[in-house]
C-alpha positions as a LaTeX table, in Angstrom:
\begin{tabular}{lrrr}
\hline
Residue & $x$ (\AA) & $y$ (\AA) & $z$ (\AA) \\
\hline
Unk1 & 11.80 & 51.23 & 140.19 \\
Unk2 & 11.34 & 47.55 & 139.45 \\
Unk3 & 14.39 & 45.25 & 139.08 \\
Unk4 & 13.49 & 44.64 & 135.44 \\
Unk5 & 13.82 & 48.32 & 134.60 \\
Unk6 & 17.09 & 48.53 & 136.51 \\
Unk7 & 18.38 & 45.62 & 134.45 \\
Unk8 & 17.20 & 47.26 & 131.20 \\
Unk9 & 18.96 & 50.49 & 132.14 \\
Unk10 & 22.24 & 48.63 & 132.53 \\
Unk11 & 22.19 & 48.08 & 128.77 \\
Unk12 & 22.88 & 51.81 & 128.31 \\
Unk13 & 26.55 & 52.85 & 128.07 \\
Unk14 & 28.21 & 53.69 & 131.38 \\
Unk15 & 28.85 & 57.39 & 130.52 \\
Unk16 & 25.15 & 57.87 & 129.80 \\
Unk17 & 24.13 & 56.15 & 133.05 \\
Unk18 & 26.50 & 58.28 & 135.12 \\
Unk19 & 24.99 & 61.45 & 133.68 \\
Unk20 & 21.30 & 60.67 & 133.25 \\
Unk21 & 20.47 & 57.62 & 135.41 \\
Unk22 & 18.92 & 59.51 & 138.34 \\
Unk23 & 16.73 & 61.73 & 136.17 \\
Unk24 & 15.65 & 58.74 & 134.08 \\
Unk25 & 14.75 & 56.72 & 137.17 \\
Unk26 & 12.70 & 59.59 & 138.54 \\
Unk27 & 10.86 & 59.91 & 135.24 \\
Unk28 & 10.02 & 56.21 & 135.18 \\
Unk29 & 8.78 & 56.30 & 138.77 \\
Unk30 & 6.38 & 59.11 & 137.85 \\
Unk31 & 5.07 & 57.31 & 134.76 \\
Unk32 & 4.63 & 53.86 & 136.31 \\
Unk33 & 5.59 & 52.12 & 133.05 \\
Unk34 & 4.51 & 48.67 & 131.86 \\
Unk35 & 5.88 & 45.99 & 129.57 \\
Unk36 & 5.81 & 48.19 & 126.47 \\
Unk37 & 7.85 & 50.86 & 128.20 \\
Unk38 & 10.28 & 48.20 & 129.44 \\
Unk39 & 10.87 & 47.10 & 125.87 \\
Unk40 & 11.35 & 50.71 & 124.77 \\
Unk41 & 13.94 & 51.27 & 127.51 \\
Unk42 & 15.82 & 48.10 & 126.58 \\
Unk43 & 15.66 & 48.86 & 122.84 \\
Unk44 & 16.90 & 52.40 & 123.37 \\
Unk45 & 19.84 & 51.19 & 125.42 \\
Unk46 & 20.69 & 48.50 & 122.89 \\
Unk47 & 20.55 & 51.01 & 120.03 \\
Unk48 & 22.83 & 53.38 & 121.89 \\
Unk49 & 25.19 & 50.57 & 122.80 \\
Unk50 & 25.46 & 49.45 & 119.18 \\
Unk51 & 26.14 & 52.99 & 118.05 \\
Unk52 & 28.91 & 53.58 & 120.59 \\
Unk53 & 30.28 & 50.17 & 121.59 \\
Unk54 & 33.06 & 49.09 & 119.24 \\
Unk55 & 33.15 & 45.58 & 120.71 \\
Unk56 & 29.67 & 44.65 & 119.46 \\
Unk57 & 31.14 & 42.45 & 116.68 \\
Unk58 & 33.20 & 40.60 & 119.30 \\
Unk59 & 30.11 & 40.02 & 121.44 \\
Unk60 & 28.19 & 38.76 & 118.40 \\
Unk61 & 31.10 & 36.44 & 117.59 \\
Unk62 & 30.91 & 34.96 & 121.10 \\
Unk63 & 27.17 & 34.43 & 120.77 \\
Unk64 & 27.64 & 32.88 & 117.33 \\
Unk65 & 30.33 & 30.56 & 118.65 \\
Unk66 & 28.09 & 29.41 & 121.49 \\
Unk67 & 25.26 & 28.81 & 119.02 \\
Unk68 & 27.57 & 26.81 & 116.76 \\
Unk69 & 28.71 & 24.67 & 119.68 \\
Unk70 & 25.12 & 24.05 & 120.70 \\
Unk71 & 24.22 & 22.96 & 117.17 \\
Unk72 & 27.16 & 20.53 & 117.10 \\
Unk73 & 26.18 & 19.17 & 120.51 \\
Unk74 & 22.60 & 18.50 & 119.41 \\
Unk75 & 23.55 & 16.80 & 116.14 \\
Unk76 & 22.94 & 13.04 & 116.08 \\
Unk77 & 25.88 & 10.67 & 116.43 \\
Unk78 & 27.47 & 9.58 & 113.15 \\
Unk79 & 29.43 & 6.37 & 112.52 \\
Unk80 & 32.11 & 5.94 & 109.87 \\
Unk81 & 33.18 & 2.76 & 108.12 \\
Unk82 & 36.28 & 2.78 & 105.91 \\
Unk83 & 38.12 & 0.54 & 103.47 \\
Unk84 & 41.70 & 0.85 & 102.26 \\
Unk85 & 42.39 & $-0.20$ & 98.67 \\
Unk86 & 45.74 & $-0.48$ & 96.92 \\
Unk87 & 45.93 & $-0.19$ & 93.14 \\
Unk88 & 49.18 & $-1.19$ & 91.44 \\
Unk89 & 49.90 & $-0.28$ & 87.85 \\
Unk90 & 49.97 & $-3.06$ & 85.30 \\
Unk91 & 53.63 & $-3.82$ & 84.57 \\
Unk92 & 52.75 & $-4.49$ & 80.94 \\
Unk93 & 51.04 & $-1.14$ & 80.50 \\
Unk94 & 52.29 & 2.41 & 80.67 \\
Unk95 & 52.28 & 3.74 & 84.27 \\
Unk96 & 49.92 & 6.65 & 84.89 \\
Unk97 & 48.93 & 8.52 & 88.00 \\
Unk98 & 45.56 & 7.78 & 89.53 \\
Unk99 & 42.81 & 10.40 & 89.37 \\
Unk100 & 39.83 & 10.46 & 91.70 \\
Unk101 & 37.67 & 11.39 & 88.73 \\
Unk102 & 38.29 & 7.88 & 87.42 \\
Unk103 & 36.17 & 6.50 & 90.28 \\
Unk104 & 33.19 & 8.76 & 89.77 \\
Unk105 & 31.08 & 6.31 & 87.78 \\
Unk106 & 31.82 & 3.37 & 90.10 \\
Unk107 & 31.09 & 5.37 & 93.26 \\
Unk108 & 27.89 & 6.88 & 91.88 \\
Unk109 & 26.59 & 3.46 & 90.83 \\
Unk110 & 27.39 & 1.98 & 94.24 \\
Unk111 & 25.63 & 4.81 & 96.07 \\
Unk112 & 22.54 & 4.36 & 93.94 \\
Unk113 & 22.51 & 0.59 & 94.60 \\
Unk114 & 22.99 & 0.92 & 98.38 \\
Unk115 & 20.84 & 4.06 & 98.85 \\
Unk116 & 23.86 & 5.99 & 100.04 \\
Unk117 & 24.30 & 9.75 & 100.11 \\
Unk118 & 27.10 & 11.46 & 98.13 \\
Unk119 & 27.63 & 14.02 & 100.88 \\
Unk120 & 28.46 & 11.25 & 103.38 \\
Unk121 & 31.13 & 9.71 & 101.14 \\
Unk122 & 34.80 & 10.60 & 101.00 \\
Unk123 & 37.71 & 9.24 & 98.97 \\
Unk124 & 41.17 & 10.10 & 100.33 \\
Unk125 & 44.41 & 9.45 & 98.49 \\
Unk126 & 46.93 & 8.10 & 100.98 \\
Unk127 & 49.66 & 7.41 & 98.42 \\
Unk128 & 49.73 & 8.18 & 94.71 \\
Unk129 & 52.64 & 7.53 & 92.36 \\
Unk130 & 52.90 & 6.30 & 88.81 \\
Unk131 & 53.46 & 2.76 & 90.07 \\
Unk132 & 51.03 & 2.48 & 92.98 \\
Unk133 & 48.01 & 4.16 & 94.50 \\
Unk134 & 46.56 & 3.66 & 97.98 \\
Unk135 & 43.18 & 5.20 & 98.74 \\
Unk136 & 40.74 & 5.15 & 101.62 \\
Unk137 & 36.99 & 5.11 & 101.03 \\
Unk138 & 34.79 & 6.21 & 103.94 \\
Unk139 & 31.06 & 6.38 & 104.41 \\
Unk140 & 29.32 & 8.04 & 107.38 \\
Unk141 & 25.80 & 7.33 & 108.63 \\
Unk142 & 23.86 & 7.52 & 111.92 \\
Unk143 & 23.37 & 3.73 & 111.62 \\
Unk144 & 26.54 & 1.66 & 112.00 \\
Unk145 & 25.19 & $-1.21$ & 109.89 \\
Unk146 & 24.30 & 1.15 & 107.05 \\
Unk147 & 27.74 & 2.75 & 107.21 \\
Unk148 & 29.45 & $-0.62$ & 106.80 \\
Unk149 & 27.02 & $-1.81$ & 104.12 \\
Unk150 & 27.52 & 1.24 & 101.93 \\
Unk151 & 31.31 & 1.21 & 102.49 \\
Unk152 & 31.37 & $-2.45$ & 101.40 \\
Unk153 & 29.29 & $-1.59$ & 98.33 \\
Unk154 & 31.67 & 1.22 & 97.42 \\
Unk155 & 34.66 & $-1.12$ & 97.80 \\
Unk156 & 33.10 & $-3.75$ & 95.56 \\
Unk157 & 32.16 & $-1.15$ & 92.95 \\
Unk158 & 35.69 & 0.23 & 92.84 \\
Unk159 & 37.19 & $-3.26$ & 92.49 \\
Unk160 & 34.76 & $-4.07$ & 89.67 \\
Unk161 & 35.25 & $-0.73$ & 87.91 \\
Unk162 & 37.44 & $-0.12$ & 84.88 \\
Unk163 & 40.10 & 1.69 & 86.92 \\
Unk164 & 40.76 & $-1.33$ & 89.16 \\
Unk165 & 40.60 & $-3.76$ & 86.23 \\
Unk166 & 43.37 & $-1.83$ & 84.50 \\
Unk167 & 45.50 & $-2.24$ & 87.61 \\
Unk168 & 46.20 & $-4.90$ & 90.23 \\
Unk169 & 43.65 & $-4.17$ & 93.00 \\
Unk170 & 44.02 & $-5.31$ & 96.59 \\
Unk171 & 41.84 & $-4.62$ & 99.65 \\
Unk172 & 44.27 & $-3.78$ & 102.43 \\
Unk173 & 41.57 & $-3.12$ & 105.01 \\
Unk174 & 37.96 & $-4.21$ & 104.55 \\
Unk175 & 35.05 & $-2.15$ & 105.92 \\
Unk176 & 34.21 & $-3.02$ & 109.52 \\
Unk177 & 31.22 & $-2.35$ & 111.76 \\
Unk178 & 31.96 & 0.91 & 113.62 \\
Unk179 & 31.33 & 0.85 & 117.36 \\
Unk180 & 32.34 & 4.40 & 118.29 \\
Unk181 & 30.71 & 7.48 & 116.74 \\
Unk182 & 32.77 & 10.07 & 114.96 \\
Unk183 & 33.70 & 12.97 & 117.20 \\
Unk184 & 31.47 & 15.99 & 116.59 \\
Unk185 & 33.13 & 18.78 & 114.64 \\
Unk186 & 32.90 & 21.28 & 117.50 \\
Unk187 & 35.84 & 23.35 & 116.27 \\
Unk188 & 34.32 & 23.78 & 112.81 \\
Unk189 & 30.86 & 24.61 & 114.16 \\
Unk190 & 32.18 & 27.07 & 116.73 \\
Unk191 & 34.48 & 28.70 & 114.19 \\
Unk192 & 31.67 & 29.06 & 111.66 \\
Unk193 & 29.37 & 30.52 & 114.32 \\
Unk194 & 32.04 & 33.00 & 115.43 \\
Unk195 & 32.68 & 34.12 & 111.86 \\
Unk196 & 28.97 & 34.56 & 111.16 \\
Unk197 & 28.43 & 36.46 & 114.42 \\
Unk198 & 31.42 & 38.69 & 113.76 \\
Unk199 & 30.14 & 39.52 & 110.28 \\
Unk200 & 26.61 & 40.24 & 111.47 \\
Unk201 & 27.91 & 42.35 & 114.35 \\
Unk202 & 30.09 & 44.39 & 112.03 \\
Unk203 & 27.23 & 44.92 & 109.59 \\
Unk204 & 24.86 & 45.98 & 112.36 \\
Unk205 & 27.37 & 48.55 & 113.65 \\
Unk206 & 27.87 & 49.98 & 110.17 \\
Unk207 & 24.11 & 50.22 & 109.58 \\
Unk208 & 23.54 & 51.87 & 112.94 \\
Unk209 & 26.29 & 54.40 & 112.40 \\
Unk210 & 24.97 & 55.29 & 108.95 \\
Unk211 & 21.52 & 55.85 & 110.45 \\
Unk212 & 23.04 & 58.02 & 113.15 \\
Unk213 & 24.88 & 60.13 & 110.57 \\
Unk214 & 21.72 & 60.43 & 108.46 \\
Unk215 & 19.78 & 61.57 & 111.51 \\
Unk216 & 22.27 & 64.31 & 112.34 \\
Unk217 & 22.66 & 65.48 & 108.73 \\
\hline
\end{tabular}
């Protein structure tokens, strides 16, 4: 028997191989099988393994995690440029808490003017009280110059917007040219891949078991 067929037979569960391996090898030697038969042997072992191996979802989760890590590794480098802005309430006016929704018009206009992408923009509230708000605006892009340019445009738009005009605005940290790319989100990609693989593995086991029950009914 060729090494390929021996490898394909190892896909079958161990109890099956202990009982039927010799007879199966003798049958294959008599038939002199080709590539189509090799695929049939492998498919039969895989089907039997799925029907009897309860750890198939775990194996699929491992494969999914590896795939997620590979995707993260192959993604292009991304650079982030950020600005920190402090907004103080007008002492003459009534103090109110800041809402990120108040920046929506300013941010959207700045993105349109600088050809930025909404999905690459984030606004994080670092401190928010009735008297003072500190927020960080970040833009990510594969090009460092573009990241700084859009971050600067977002900062200017926020300072010129109605929210900043109603308060005392101050740029605590201006956008700078990033020199180091943002670390790839390996944990997120691997976790997503594991979850997807686990779900697909569980679904495949359920489908295979239902088919097995239908075949014996």
